[in-house]
Structure formats: structure tokens, C-alpha cells
All heavy atoms as a GROMACS GRO file, in nm:
protein
  614
    1MET      N    1   0.087  -0.118   0.001
    1MET     CA    2   0.003  -0.001  -0.001
    1MET      C    3   0.088   0.122   0.001
    1MET      O    4   0.180   0.135   0.074
    1MET     CB    5  -0.092   0.004   0.127
    1MET     CG    6  -0.165   0.132   0.146
    1MET     SD    7  -0.266   0.136   0.288
    1MET     CE    8  -0.418   0.073   0.220
    2ARG      N    9   0.057   0.219  -0.089
    2ARG     CA   10   0.128   0.348  -0.095
    2ARG      C   11   0.044   0.452  -0.031
    2ARG      O   12  -0.072   0.470  -0.065
    2ARG     CB   13   0.162   0.384  -0.237
    2ARG     CG   14   0.267   0.287  -0.297
    2ARG     CD   15   0.320   0.335  -0.426
    2ARG     NE   16   0.402   0.457  -0.398
    2ARG     CZ   17   0.426   0.555  -0.486
    2ARG    NH1   18   0.372   0.546  -0.606
    2ARG    NH2   19   0.503   0.658  -0.455
    3ILE      N   20   0.102   0.525   0.066
    3ILE     CA   21   0.034   0.629   0.139
    3ILE      C   22   0.101   0.762   0.119
    3ILE      O   23   0.223   0.774   0.144
    3ILE     CB   24   0.032   0.595   0.290
    3ILE    CG1   25  -0.028   0.458   0.314
    3ILE    CG2   26  -0.047   0.700   0.367
    3ILE    CD1   27  -0.006   0.399   0.451
    4LEU      N   28   0.028   0.865   0.078
    4LEU     CA   29   0.082   0.998   0.064
    4LEU      C   30   0.036   1.083   0.180
    4LEU      O   31  -0.082   1.089   0.214
    4LEU     CB   32   0.034   1.064  -0.067
    4LEU     CG   33   0.074   1.209  -0.089
    4LEU    CD1   34   0.226   1.224  -0.092
    4LEU    CD2   35   0.002   1.265  -0.213
    5VAL      N   36   0.132   1.150   0.249
    5VAL     CA   37   0.102   1.248   0.351
    5VAL      C   38   0.148   1.377   0.300
    5VAL      O   39   0.271   1.395   0.282
    5VAL     CB   40   0.171   1.201   0.489
    5VAL    CG1   41   0.143   1.307   0.597
    5VAL    CG2   42   0.132   1.064   0.532
    6THR      N   43   0.056   1.476   0.286
    6THR     CA   44   0.097   1.600   0.222
    6THR      C   45   0.146   1.705   0.320
    6THR      O   46   0.198   1.806   0.278
    6THR     CB   47  -0.020   1.658   0.148
    6THR    OG1   48  -0.125   1.693   0.230
    6THR    CG2   49  -0.068   1.563   0.034
    7VAL      N   50   0.130   1.681   0.447
    7VAL     CA   51   0.179   1.771   0.550
    7VAL      C   52   0.245   1.683   0.660
    7VAL      O   53   0.178   1.591   0.713
    7VAL     CB   54   0.069   1.856   0.613
    7VAL    CG1   55   0.118   1.939   0.731
    7VAL    CG2   56   0.004   1.945   0.508
    8PRO      N   57   0.370   1.713   0.695
    8PRO     CA   58   0.435   1.627   0.798
    8PRO      C   59   0.353   1.628   0.928
    8PRO      O   60   0.295   1.730   0.968
    8PRO     CB   61   0.569   1.702   0.819
    8PRO     CG   62   0.594   1.778   0.693
    8PRO     CD   63   0.457   1.818   0.645
    9LEU      N   64   0.343   1.508   0.988
    9LEU     CA   65   0.270   1.497   1.114
    9LEU      C   66   0.369   1.528   1.228
    9LEU      O   67   0.438   1.438   1.278
    9LEU     CB   68   0.216   1.351   1.125
    9LEU     CG   69   0.134   1.305   1.006
    9LEU    CD1   70   0.088   1.164   1.024
    9LEU    CD2   71   0.010   1.394   0.989
   10THR      N   72   0.377   1.656   1.262
   10THR     CA   73   0.478   1.702   1.352
   10THR      C   74   0.434   1.716   1.501
   10THR      O   75   0.520   1.746   1.586
   10THR     CB   76   0.531   1.839   1.305
   10THR    OG1   77   0.421   1.932   1.302
   10THR    CG2   78   0.595   1.830   1.171
   11ASP      N   79   0.307   1.696   1.526
   11ASP     CA   80   0.264   1.709   1.668
   11ASP      C   81   0.340   1.606   1.748
   11ASP      O   82   0.332   1.486   1.727
   11ASP     CB   83   0.116   1.683   1.676
   11ASP     CG   84   0.057   1.697   1.815
   11ASP    OD1   85   0.124   1.659   1.913
   11ASP    OD2   86  -0.056   1.754   1.825
   12PRO      N   87   0.415   1.652   1.850
   12PRO     CA   88   0.500   1.558   1.926
   12PRO      C   89   0.420   1.453   2.006
   12PRO      O   90   0.473   1.346   2.039
   12PRO     CB   91   0.581   1.647   2.021
   12PRO     CG   92   0.502   1.776   2.027
   12PRO     CD   93   0.428   1.790   1.901
   13ASP      N   94   0.295   1.480   2.035
   13ASP     CA   95   0.216   1.384   2.108
   13ASP      C   96   0.162   1.270   2.020
   13ASP      O   97   0.143   1.162   2.069
   13ASP     CB   98   0.093   1.458   2.172
   13ASP     CG   99   0.133   1.559   2.277
   13ASP    OD1  100   0.241   1.531   2.341
   13ASP    OD2  101   0.061   1.659   2.297
   14VAL      N  102   0.139   1.297   1.894
   14VAL     CA  103   0.081   1.189   1.808
   14VAL      C  104   0.157   1.167   1.677
   14VAL      O  105   0.147   1.063   1.617
   14VAL     CB  106  -0.066   1.220   1.774
   14VAL    CG1  107  -0.153   1.213   1.896
   14VAL    CG2  108  -0.085   1.350   1.700
   15GLY      N  109   0.232   1.265   1.634
   15GLY     CA  110   0.300   1.248   1.503
   15GLY      C  111   0.388   1.130   1.490
   15GLY      O  112   0.372   1.052   1.395
   16PRO      N  113   0.486   1.105   1.580
   16PRO     CA  114   0.568   0.983   1.566
   16PRO      C  115   0.486   0.852   1.572
   16PRO      O  116   0.517   0.764   1.496
   16PRO     CB  117   0.664   0.996   1.686
   16PRO     CG  118   0.665   1.144   1.720
   16PRO     CD  119   0.528   1.191   1.689
   17GLN      N  120   0.390   0.844   1.659
   17GLN     CA  121   0.308   0.728   1.666
   17GLN      C  122   0.230   0.709   1.540
   17GLN      O  123   0.215   0.595   1.486
   17GLN     CB  124   0.214   0.734   1.781
   17GLN     CG  125   0.277   0.727   1.917
   17GLN     CD  126   0.178   0.755   2.029
   17GLN    OE1  127   0.106   0.852   2.025
   17GLN    NE2  128   0.171   0.663   2.125
   18ALA      N  129   0.176   0.813   1.485
   18ALA     CA  130   0.098   0.805   1.362
   18ALA      C  131   0.181   0.759   1.245
   18ALA      O  132   0.142   0.674   1.169
   18ALA     CB  133   0.029   0.942   1.328
   19MET      N  134   0.303   0.816   1.234
   19MET     CA  135   0.395   0.775   1.128
   19MET      C  136   0.437   0.633   1.138
   19MET      O  137   0.447   0.560   1.038
   19MET     CB  138   0.517   0.869   1.121
   19MET     CG  139   0.481   1.010   1.072
   19MET     SD  140   0.401   1.019   0.916
   19MET     CE  141   0.534   0.957   0.808
   20LYS      N  142   0.459   0.591   1.261
   20LYS     CA  143   0.491   0.447   1.284
   20LYS      C  144   0.385   0.356   1.236
   20LYS      O  145   0.402   0.255   1.170
   20LYS     CB  146   0.529   0.425   1.433
   20LYS     CG  147   0.572   0.283   1.461
   20LYS     CD  148   0.611   0.272   1.611
   20LYS     CE  149   0.666   0.139   1.649
   20LYS     NZ  150   0.572   0.025   1.632
   21MET      N  151   0.257   0.390   1.280
   21MET     CA  152   0.145   0.310   1.244
   21MET      C  153   0.127   0.307   1.090
   21MET      O  154   0.100   0.201   1.035
   21MET     CB  155   0.017   0.362   1.312
   21MET     CG  156   0.022   0.336   1.461
   21MET     SD  157  -0.114   0.421   1.551
   21MET     CE  158  -0.257   0.371   1.465
   22LEU      N  159   0.138   0.417   1.027
   22LEU     CA  160   0.129   0.422   0.880
   22LEU      C  161   0.234   0.340   0.814
   22LEU      O  162   0.207   0.266   0.716
   22LEU     CB  163   0.132   0.566   0.831
   22LEU     CG  164   0.012   0.654   0.865
   22LEU    CD1  165   0.042   0.799   0.826
   22LEU    CD2  166  -0.113   0.608   0.792
   23SER      N  167   0.359   0.348   0.862
   23SER     CA  168   0.466   0.276   0.799
   23SER      C  169   0.454   0.125   0.817
   23SER      O  170   0.510   0.044   0.742
   23SER     CB  171   0.606   0.324   0.848
   23SER     OG  172   0.619   0.297   0.984
   24GLU      N  173   0.377   0.082   0.919
   24GLU     CA  174   0.357  -0.060   0.939
   24GLU      C  175   0.258  -0.120   0.841
   24GLU      O  176   0.258  -0.238   0.819
   24GLU     CB  177   0.304  -0.083   1.083
   24GLU     CG  178   0.412  -0.064   1.188
   24GLU     CD  179   0.360  -0.068   1.333
   24GLU    OE1  180   0.238  -0.083   1.349
   24GLU    OE2  181   0.442  -0.059   1.425
   25VAL      N  182   0.180  -0.031   0.778
   25VAL     CA  183   0.081  -0.088   0.683
   25VAL      C  184   0.114  -0.055   0.538
   25VAL      O  185   0.053  -0.107   0.443
   25VAL     CB  186  -0.062  -0.032   0.709
   25VAL    CG1  187  -0.113  -0.086   0.844
   25VAL    CG2  188  -0.072   0.116   0.701
   26GLY      N  189   0.214   0.028   0.518
   26GLY     CA  190   0.254   0.057   0.376
   26GLY      C  191   0.377   0.146   0.367
   26GLY      O  192   0.436   0.184   0.465
   27GLU      N  193   0.402   0.180   0.247
   27GLU     CA  194   0.506   0.276   0.207
   27GLU      C  195   0.459   0.419   0.226
   27GLU      O  196   0.363   0.456   0.151
   27GLU     CB  197   0.556   0.247   0.070
   27GLU     CG  198   0.657   0.339   0.012
   27GLU     CD  199   0.683   0.320  -0.139
   27GLU    OE1  200   0.649   0.211  -0.191
   27GLU    OE2  201   0.735   0.412  -0.201
   28VAL      N  202   0.516   0.498   0.309
   28VAL     CA  203   0.472   0.634   0.339
   28VAL      C  204   0.559   0.731   0.264
   28VAL      O  205   0.682   0.728   0.272
   28VAL     CB  206   0.470   0.664   0.484
   28VAL    CG1  207   0.422   0.804   0.511
   28VAL    CG2  208   0.386   0.563   0.564
   29ASP      N  209   0.493   0.821   0.188
   29ASP     CA  210   0.564   0.921   0.116
   29ASP      C  211   0.516   1.061   0.172
   29ASP      O  212   0.403   1.093   0.155
   29ASP     CB  213   0.528   0.910  -0.033
   29ASP     CG  214   0.610   1.003  -0.123
   29ASP    OD1  215   0.703   1.074  -0.074
   29ASP    OD2  216   0.584   1.004  -0.245
   30VAL      N  217   0.603   1.132   0.239
   30VAL     CA  218   0.565   1.265   0.294
   30VAL      C  219   0.618   1.369   0.193
   30VAL      O  220   0.738   1.385   0.173
   30VAL     CB  221   0.631   1.284   0.433
   30VAL    CG1  222   0.596   1.423   0.488
   30VAL    CG2  223   0.587   1.175   0.525
   31ARG      N  224   0.522   1.432   0.133
   31ARG     CA  225   0.554   1.533   0.027
   31ARG      C  226   0.457   1.650   0.036
   31ARG      O  227   0.339   1.633   0.017
   31ARG     CB  228   0.533   1.473  -0.110
   31ARG     CG  229   0.632   1.376  -0.159
   31ARG     CD  230   0.597   1.316  -0.288
   31ARG     NE  231   0.593   1.407  -0.404
   31ARG     CZ  232   0.570   1.370  -0.526
   31ARG    NH1  233   0.544   1.240  -0.550
   31ARG    NH2  234   0.568   1.451  -0.622
   32PRO      N  235   0.509   1.771   0.065
   32PRO     CA  236   0.422   1.885   0.053
   32PRO      C  237   0.392   1.907  -0.093
   32PRO      O  238   0.479   1.909  -0.178
   32PRO     CB  239   0.504   1.998   0.110
   32PRO     CG  240   0.643   1.947   0.128
   32PRO     CD  241   0.644   1.801   0.107
   33VAL      N  242   0.263   1.919  -0.125
   33VAL     CA  243   0.220   1.939  -0.265
   33VAL      C  244   0.111   2.042  -0.269
   33VAL      O  245   0.034   2.062  -0.170
   33VAL     CB  246   0.168   1.807  -0.328
   33VAL    CG1  247   0.283   1.704  -0.341
   33VAL    CG2  248   0.056   1.749  -0.257
   34THR      N  249   0.098   2.106  -0.382
   34THR     CA  250  -0.015   2.197  -0.406
   34THR      C  251  -0.135   2.109  -0.452
   34THR      O  252  -0.122   1.990  -0.483
   34THR     CB  253   0.016   2.292  -0.520
   34THR    OG1  254   0.033   2.220  -0.641
   34THR    CG2  255   0.142   2.376  -0.489
   35THR      N  256  -0.253   2.176  -0.452
   35THR     CA  257  -0.372   2.099  -0.495
   35THR      C  258  -0.352   2.053  -0.637
   35THR      O  259  -0.396   1.940  -0.672
   35THR     CB  260  -0.493   2.192  -0.480
   35THR    OG1  261  -0.508   2.226  -0.343
   35THR    CG2  262  -0.622   2.117  -0.522
   36GLU      N  263  -0.292   2.128  -0.725
   36GLU     CA  264  -0.269   2.096  -0.867
   36GLU      C  265  -0.175   1.975  -0.874
   36GLU      O  266  -0.202   1.884  -0.949
   36GLU     CB  267  -0.209   2.217  -0.945
   36GLU     CG  268  -0.309   2.330  -0.961
   36GLU     CD  269  -0.324   2.418  -0.833
   36GLU    OE1  270  -0.232   2.426  -0.753
   36GLU    OE2  271  -0.432   2.478  -0.818
   37GLN      N  272  -0.068   1.978  -0.790
   37GLN     CA  273   0.021   1.863  -0.790
   37GLN      C  274  -0.046   1.736  -0.741
   37GLN      O  275  -0.026   1.630  -0.786
   37GLN     CB  276   0.146   1.896  -0.704
   37GLN     CG  277   0.236   2.001  -0.768
   37GLN     CD  278   0.340   2.050  -0.669
   37GLN    OE1  279   0.314   2.062  -0.550
   37GLN    NE2  280   0.462   2.077  -0.716
   38LEU      N  281  -0.130   1.759  -0.636
   38LEU     CA  282  -0.206   1.645  -0.582
   38LEU      C  283  -0.292   1.580  -0.689
   38LEU      O  284  -0.296   1.460  -0.699
   38LEU     CB  285  -0.292   1.688  -0.460
   38LEU     CG  286  -0.377   1.583  -0.395
   38LEU    CD1  287  -0.290   1.470  -0.341
   38LEU    CD2  288  -0.462   1.649  -0.285
   39ARG      N  289  -0.358   1.658  -0.765
   39ARG     CA  290  -0.444   1.612  -0.874
   39ARG      C  291  -0.362   1.527  -0.974
   39ARG      O  292  -0.414   1.424  -1.019
   39ARG     CB  293  -0.505   1.729  -0.948
   39ARG     CG  294  -0.608   1.687  -1.060
   39ARG     CD  295  -0.663   1.807  -1.135
   39ARG     NE  296  -0.718   1.907  -1.049
   39ARG     CZ  297  -0.669   2.028  -1.028
   39ARG    NH1  298  -0.551   2.056  -1.087
   39ARG    NH2  299  -0.721   2.115  -0.948
   40GLU      N  300  -0.243   1.564  -0.994
   40GLU     CA  301  -0.157   1.492  -1.090
   40GLU      C  302  -0.105   1.355  -1.036
   40GLU      O  303  -0.088   1.260  -1.114
   40GLU     CB  304  -0.035   1.576  -1.134
   40GLU     CG  305  -0.077   1.698  -1.212
   40GLU     CD  306   0.042   1.793  -1.234
   40GLU    OE1  307   0.158   1.751  -1.210
   40GLU    OE2  308   0.022   1.908  -1.282
   41ILE      N  309  -0.085   1.346  -0.906
   41ILE     CA  310  -0.018   1.229  -0.851
   41ILE      C  311  -0.107   1.137  -0.762
   41ILE      O  312  -0.069   1.027  -0.729
   41ILE     CB  313   0.109   1.267  -0.769
   41ILE    CG1  314   0.067   1.350  -0.642
   41ILE    CG2  315   0.210   1.338  -0.849
   41ILE    CD1  316   0.181   1.375  -0.545
   42ILE      N  317  -0.232   1.185  -0.734
   42ILE     CA  318  -0.315   1.110  -0.640
   42ILE      C  319  -0.339   0.969  -0.688
   42ILE      O  320  -0.356   0.875  -0.602
   42ILE     CB  321  -0.445   1.185  -0.616
   42ILE    CG1  322  -0.519   1.126  -0.494
   42ILE    CG2  323  -0.529   1.195  -0.737
   42ILE    CD1  324  -0.636   1.206  -0.450
   43GLY      N  325  -0.345   0.949  -0.814
   43GLY     CA  326  -0.372   0.815  -0.870
   43GLY      C  327  -0.262   0.710  -0.838
   43GLY      O  328  -0.285   0.593  -0.853
   44ASP      N  329  -0.145   0.758  -0.799
   44ASP     CA  330  -0.036   0.670  -0.770
   44ASP      C  331  -0.038   0.613  -0.624
   44ASP      O  332   0.043   0.529  -0.586
   44ASP     CB  333   0.100   0.744  -0.788
   44ASP     CG  334   0.125   0.787  -0.926
   44ASP    OD1  335   0.068   0.724  -1.017
   44ASP    OD2  336   0.198   0.886  -0.946
   45TYR      N  337  -0.139   0.656  -0.545
   45TYR     CA  338  -0.145   0.619  -0.406
   45TYR      C  339  -0.279   0.552  -0.371
   45TYR      O  340  -0.382   0.573  -0.433
   45TYR     CB  341  -0.130   0.743  -0.317
   45TYR     CG  342   0.008   0.808  -0.332
   45TYR    CD1  343   0.028   0.906  -0.428
   45TYR    CD2  344   0.111   0.766  -0.253
   45TYR    CE1  345   0.157   0.959  -0.444
   45TYR    CE2  346   0.234   0.818  -0.266
   45TYR     CZ  347   0.263   0.915  -0.360
   45TYR     OH  348   0.385   0.969  -0.373
   46ASP      N  349  -0.264   0.462  -0.276
   46ASP     CA  350  -0.384   0.389  -0.225
   46ASP      C  351  -0.459   0.467  -0.117
   46ASP      O  352  -0.579   0.453  -0.098
   46ASP     CB  353  -0.338   0.255  -0.165
   46ASP     CG  354  -0.270   0.169  -0.267
   46ASP    OD1  355  -0.329   0.134  -0.370
   46ASP    OD2  356  -0.152   0.140  -0.248
   47ALA      N  357  -0.384   0.553  -0.045
   47ALA     CA  358  -0.439   0.634   0.058
   47ALA      C  359  -0.368   0.768   0.060
   47ALA      O  360  -0.249   0.776   0.031
   47ALA     CB  361  -0.430   0.569   0.194
   48VAL      N  362  -0.445   0.872   0.092
   48VAL     CA  363  -0.386   1.009   0.093
   48VAL      C  364  -0.438   1.085   0.220
   48VAL      O  365  -0.554   1.084   0.246
   48VAL     CB  366  -0.425   1.090  -0.038
   48VAL    CG1  367  -0.365   1.226  -0.032
   48VAL    CG2  368  -0.385   1.013  -0.162
   49ILE      N  369  -0.342   1.144   0.286
   49ILE     CA  370  -0.370   1.230   0.403
   49ILE      C  371  -0.336   1.365   0.367
   49ILE      O  372  -0.217   1.400   0.337
   49ILE     CB  373  -0.296   1.182   0.528
   49ILE    CG1  374  -0.341   1.033   0.564
   49ILE    CG2  375  -0.329   1.271   0.647
   49ILE    CD1  376  -0.260   0.975   0.679
   50VAL      N  377  -0.434   1.461   0.360
   50VAL     CA  378  -0.414   1.596   0.321
   50VAL      C  379  -0.432   1.690   0.436
   50VAL      O  380  -0.495   1.657   0.539
   50VAL     CB  381  -0.501   1.637   0.204
   50VAL    CG1  382  -0.472   1.551   0.080
   50VAL    CG2  383  -0.646   1.628   0.239
   51SER      N  384  -0.379   1.812   0.424
   51SER     CA  385  -0.403   1.913   0.529
   51SER      C  386  -0.537   1.979   0.503
   51SER      O  387  -0.601   1.967   0.399
   51SER     CB  388  -0.292   2.015   0.519
   51SER     OG  389  -0.315   2.105   0.412
   52VAL      N  390  -0.577   2.056   0.602
   52VAL     CA  391  -0.701   2.131   0.592
   52VAL      C  392  -0.692   2.240   0.487
   52VAL      O  393  -0.797   2.294   0.446
   52VAL     CB  394  -0.744   2.189   0.731
   52VAL    CG1  395  -0.768   2.084   0.831
   52VAL    CG2  396  -0.638   2.284   0.781
   53TRP      N  397  -0.577   2.277   0.444
   53TRP     CA  398  -0.555   2.381   0.344
   53TRP      C  399  -0.572   2.332   0.202
   53TRP      O  400  -0.589   2.417   0.112
   53TRP     CB  401  -0.415   2.443   0.355
   53TRP     CG  402  -0.389   2.498   0.493
   53TRP    CD1  403  -0.455   2.611   0.544
   53TRP    CD2  404  -0.310   2.447   0.596
   53TRP    NE1  405  -0.412   2.625   0.676
   53TRP    CE2  406  -0.323   2.528   0.708
   53TRP    CE3  407  -0.223   2.337   0.601
   53TRP    CZ2  408  -0.252   2.505   0.823
   53TRP    CZ3  409  -0.156   2.313   0.720
   53TRP    CH2  410  -0.174   2.398   0.826
   54HIS      N  411  -0.577   2.203   0.183
   54HIS     CA  412  -0.600   2.156   0.044
   54HIS      C  413  -0.749   2.161   0.016
   54HIS      O  414  -0.834   2.125   0.096
   54HIS     CB  415  -0.558   2.009   0.033
   54HIS     CG  416  -0.410   1.995   0.001
   54HIS    ND1  417  -0.323   1.953   0.098
   54HIS    CD2  418  -0.335   2.021  -0.106
   54HIS    CE1  419  -0.199   1.954   0.052
   54HIS    NE2  420  -0.209   1.995  -0.074
   55ARG      N  421  -0.778   2.215  -0.104
   55ARG     CA  422  -0.919   2.214  -0.147
   55ARG      C  423  -0.937   2.090  -0.230
   55ARG      O  424  -0.884   2.082  -0.343
   55ARG     CB  425  -0.939   2.339  -0.230
   55ARG     CG  426  -1.082   2.367  -0.254
   55ARG     CD  427  -1.104   2.516  -0.280
   55ARG     NE  428  -1.229   2.530  -0.338
   55ARG     CZ  429  -1.343   2.529  -0.274
   55ARG    NH1  430  -1.339   2.528  -0.142
   55ARG    NH2  431  -1.459   2.542  -0.335
   56ILE      N  432  -1.011   1.997  -0.175
   56ILE     CA  433  -1.038   1.870  -0.245
   56ILE      C  434  -1.165   1.882  -0.328
   56ILE      O  435  -1.274   1.882  -0.274
   56ILE     CB  436  -1.049   1.753  -0.145
   56ILE    CG1  437  -0.926   1.750  -0.058
   56ILE    CG2  438  -1.071   1.622  -0.217
   56ILE    CD1  439  -0.792   1.736  -0.134
   57THR      N  440  -1.142   1.902  -0.454
   57THR     CA  441  -1.259   1.923  -0.549
   57THR      C  442  -1.288   1.792  -0.621
   57THR      O  443  -1.216   1.692  -0.613
   57THR     CB  444  -1.221   2.032  -0.644
   57THR    OG1  445  -1.101   1.995  -0.718
   57THR    CG2  446  -1.203   2.166  -0.576
   58ARG      N  447  -1.396   1.795  -0.690
   58ARG     CA  448  -1.440   1.673  -0.766
   58ARG      C  449  -1.333   1.624  -0.859
   58ARG      O  450  -1.313   1.504  -0.873
   58ARG     CB  451  -1.573   1.706  -0.843
   58ARG     CG  452  -1.616   1.605  -0.943
   58ARG     CD  453  -1.643   1.467  -0.890
   58ARG     NE  454  -1.755   1.466  -0.800
   58ARG     CZ  455  -1.784   1.365  -0.716
   58ARG    NH1  456  -1.705   1.262  -0.711
   58ARG    NH2  457  -1.885   1.369  -0.638
   59ASP      N  458  -1.259   1.717  -0.929
   59ASP     CA  459  -1.159   1.672  -1.020
   59ASP      C  460  -1.042   1.603  -0.948
   59ASP      O  461  -0.982   1.512  -1.003
   59ASP     CB  462  -1.112   1.787  -1.111
   59ASP     CG  463  -1.047   1.906  -1.035
   59ASP    OD1  464  -1.100   1.934  -0.926
   59ASP    OD2  465  -0.957   1.964  -1.087
   60VAL      N  466  -1.011   1.646  -0.832
   60VAL     CA  467  -0.908   1.573  -0.748
   60VAL      C  468  -0.954   1.431  -0.714
   60VAL      O  469  -0.886   1.335  -0.728
   60VAL     CB  470  -0.866   1.652  -0.621
   60VAL    CG1  471  -0.773   1.569  -0.539
   60VAL    CG2  472  -0.806   1.784  -0.660
   61ILE      N  473  -1.078   1.427  -0.665
   61ILE     CA  474  -1.139   1.294  -0.633
   61ILE      C  475  -1.142   1.205  -0.755
   61ILE      O  476  -1.107   1.088  -0.755
   61ILE     CB  477  -1.275   1.312  -0.568
   61ILE    CG1  478  -1.258   1.380  -0.436
   61ILE    CG2  479  -1.348   1.178  -0.557
   61ILE    CD1  480  -1.394   1.429  -0.372
   62ASP      N  481  -1.186   1.256  -0.868
   62ASP     CA  482  -1.193   1.174  -0.992
   62ASP      C  483  -1.053   1.126  -1.033
   62ASP      O  484  -1.042   1.016  -1.081
   62ASP     CB  485  -1.256   1.259  -1.105
   62ASP     CG  486  -1.402   1.278  -1.090
   62ASP    OD1  487  -1.470   1.207  -1.008
   62ASP    OD2  488  -1.463   1.364  -1.156
   63ALA      N  489  -0.955   1.213  -1.020
   63ALA     CA  490  -0.819   1.173  -1.053
   63ALA      C  491  -0.764   1.062  -0.960
   63ALA      O  492  -0.676   0.987  -0.997
   63ALA     CB  493  -0.725   1.294  -1.046
   64GLY      N  494  -0.819   1.054  -0.840
   64GLY     CA  495  -0.779   0.951  -0.746
   64GLY      C  496  -0.869   0.835  -0.733
   64GLY      O  497  -0.882   0.776  -0.626
   65ARG      N  498  -0.933   0.793  -0.838
   65ARG     CA  499  -1.027   0.682  -0.837
   65ARG      C  500  -0.967   0.556  -0.781
   65ARG      O  501  -1.033   0.472  -0.722
   65ARG     CB  502  -1.086   0.655  -0.971
   65ARG     CG  503  -1.186   0.762  -1.015
   65ARG     CD  504  -1.312   0.748  -0.939
   65ARG     NE  505  -1.410   0.849  -0.979
   65ARG     CZ  506  -1.514   0.886  -0.906
   65ARG    NH1  507  -1.537   0.830  -0.795
   65ARG    NH2  508  -1.595   0.981  -0.954
   66ASN      N  509  -0.830   0.537  -0.799
   66ASN     CA  510  -0.768   0.420  -0.747
   66ASN      C  511  -0.738   0.430  -0.597
   66ASN      O  512  -0.710   0.331  -0.530
   66ASN     CB  513  -0.635   0.390  -0.822
   66ASN     CG  514  -0.657   0.360  -0.964
   66ASN    OD1  515  -0.765   0.310  -1.005
   66ASN    ND2  516  -0.563   0.388  -1.046
   67SER      N  517  -0.741   0.549  -0.538
   67SER     CA  518  -0.715   0.569  -0.399
   67SER      C  519  -0.841   0.528  -0.322
   67SER      O  520  -0.949   0.572  -0.346
   67SER     CB  521  -0.688   0.719  -0.371
   67SER     OG  522  -0.574   0.762  -0.445
   68GLY      N  523  -0.814   0.439  -0.227
   68GLY     CA  524  -0.926   0.386  -0.150
   68GLY      C  525  -0.965   0.469  -0.024
   68GLY      O  526  -1.074   0.458   0.027
   69LEU      N  527  -0.875   0.560   0.012
   69LEU     CA  528  -0.894   0.639   0.129
   69LEU      C  529  -0.836   0.777   0.112
   69LEU      O  530  -0.724   0.793   0.072
   69LEU     CB  531  -0.826   0.569   0.249
   69LEU     CG  532  -0.841   0.635   0.385
   69LEU    CD1  533  -0.985   0.634   0.426
   69LEU    CD2  534  -0.755   0.557   0.486
   70LEU      N  535  -0.915   0.879   0.138
   70LEU     CA  536  -0.879   1.019   0.136
   70LEU      C  537  -0.915   1.076   0.270
   70LEU      O  538  -1.036   1.081   0.308
   70LEU     CB  539  -0.943   1.088   0.022
   70LEU     CG  540  -0.918   1.238   0.004
   70LEU    CD1  541  -0.766   1.257  -0.025
   70LEU    CD2  542  -1.001   1.297  -0.107
   71VAL      N  543  -0.816   1.123   0.348
   71VAL     CA  544  -0.838   1.176   0.477
   71VAL      C  545  -0.791   1.318   0.492
   71VAL      O  546  -0.680   1.350   0.444
   71VAL     CB  547  -0.758   1.089   0.584
   71VAL    CG1  548  -0.777   1.147   0.724
   71VAL    CG2  549  -0.800   0.946   0.580
   72GLN      N  550  -0.875   1.404   0.544
   72GLN     CA  551  -0.832   1.541   0.569
   72GLN      C  552  -0.791   1.551   0.713
   72GLN      O  553  -0.866   1.529   0.805
   72GLN     CB  554  -0.941   1.637   0.537
   72GLN     CG  555  -0.892   1.779   0.542
   72GLN     CD  556  -0.999   1.879   0.489
   72GLN    OE1  557  -1.116   1.865   0.521
   72GLN    NE2  558  -0.955   1.975   0.413
   73ARG      N  559  -0.662   1.587   0.732
   73ARG     CA  560  -0.600   1.590   0.869
   73ARG      C  561  -0.631   1.723   0.930
   73ARG      O  562  -0.617   1.828   0.866
   73ARG     CB  563  -0.453   1.572   0.853
   73ARG     CG  564  -0.376   1.581   0.978
   73ARG     CD  565  -0.228   1.592   0.951
   73ARG     NE  566  -0.160   1.641   1.062
   73ARG     CZ  567  -0.137   1.771   1.082
   73ARG    NH1  568  -0.178   1.856   0.998
   73ARG    NH2  569  -0.068   1.809   1.187
   74GLN      N  570  -0.667   1.722   1.055
   74GLN     CA  571  -0.685   1.846   1.135
   74GLN      C  572  -0.604   1.831   1.263
   74GLN      O  573  -0.587   1.721   1.314
   74GLN     CB  574  -0.830   1.871   1.175
   74GLN     CG  575  -0.907   1.933   1.064
   74GLN     CD  576  -1.050   1.967   1.114
   74GLN    OE1  577  -1.140   1.914   1.060
   74GLN    NE2  578  -1.062   2.054   1.211
   75SER      N  579  -0.555   1.938   1.316
   75SER     CA  580  -0.483   1.935   1.441
   75SER      C  581  -0.580   1.928   1.557
   75SER      O  582  -0.679   2.002   1.554
   75SER     CB  583  -0.392   2.052   1.454
   75SER     OG  584  -0.333   2.058   1.581
   76ALA      N  585  -0.552   1.840   1.647
   76ALA     CA  586  -0.637   1.831   1.763
   76ALA      C  587  -0.578   1.915   1.878
   76ALA      O  588  -0.639   1.915   1.988
   76ALA     CB  589  -0.653   1.684   1.806
   77ARG      N  590  -0.469   1.977   1.864
   77ARG     CA  591  -0.404   2.056   1.966
   77ARG      C  592  -0.479   2.180   1.996
   77ARG      O  593  -0.517   2.256   1.909
   77ARG     CB  594  -0.255   2.087   1.920
   77ARG     CG  595  -0.167   2.116   2.040
   77ARG     CD  596  -0.031   2.146   1.985
   77ARG     NE  597   0.084   2.077   2.015
   77ARG     CZ  598   0.113   2.004   2.122
   77ARG    NH1  599   0.027   1.984   2.212
   77ARG    NH2  600   0.233   1.951   2.137
   78THR      N  601  -0.500   2.203   2.126
   78THR     CA  602  -0.576   2.320   2.170
   78THR      C  603  -0.494   2.393   2.279
   78THR      O  604  -0.543   2.412   2.391
   78THR     CB  605  -0.712   2.285   2.223
   78THR    OG1  606  -0.698   2.188   2.329
   78THR    CG2  607  -0.802   2.225   2.117
   79THR      N  608  -0.374   2.436   2.250
   79THR     CA  609  -0.294   2.509   2.341
   79THR      C  610  -0.314   2.656   2.341
   79THR      O  611  -0.366   2.710   2.246
   79THR     CB  612  -0.147   2.480   2.327
   79THR    OG1  613  -0.110   2.512   2.192
   79THR    CG2  614  -0.112   2.337   2.360
   0.00000   0.00000   0.00000
């Protein structure tokens, strides 16, 4: 399984654990990308974790028809 993470998971409380869990189920590629770049490469991945700043439009979803999972990441930190 190929997993794209478009924003590094840097929260010290959960980031390392999340990356470890993801790497146990597949090959993780951490790459900051624009929405346009995401549209071009999403089809190469089985799962994609995007930031709240990505605008996921119908054309991005259509381009990622092979992707089984699209997750929009939000920070749970409330400091």
C-alpha cells in the first residue's frame, strides 16, 4: 500500500506514533504538494492524508479513483 502524507505529522504527542502506524501498513511518502500537484499524483497512491488547506474538489477525487482512502487531517491541539 502506498500512502501519501501532504503535511508532515509534527505534533510531538501523536506525530511519531501516527507515522509508525502508517509505515507498518505501507510505504509512506511525505511530500508537501499543491492542490494541482495532488491532482496529478493522487492516482499513484492507495491512501492520501491531506491538510485542511487543500481544497479537495471533484476533479481531484476523480483523478484519485484508485485511491481507497482520502483523509483530511486536522490538528487536535488546543494550546
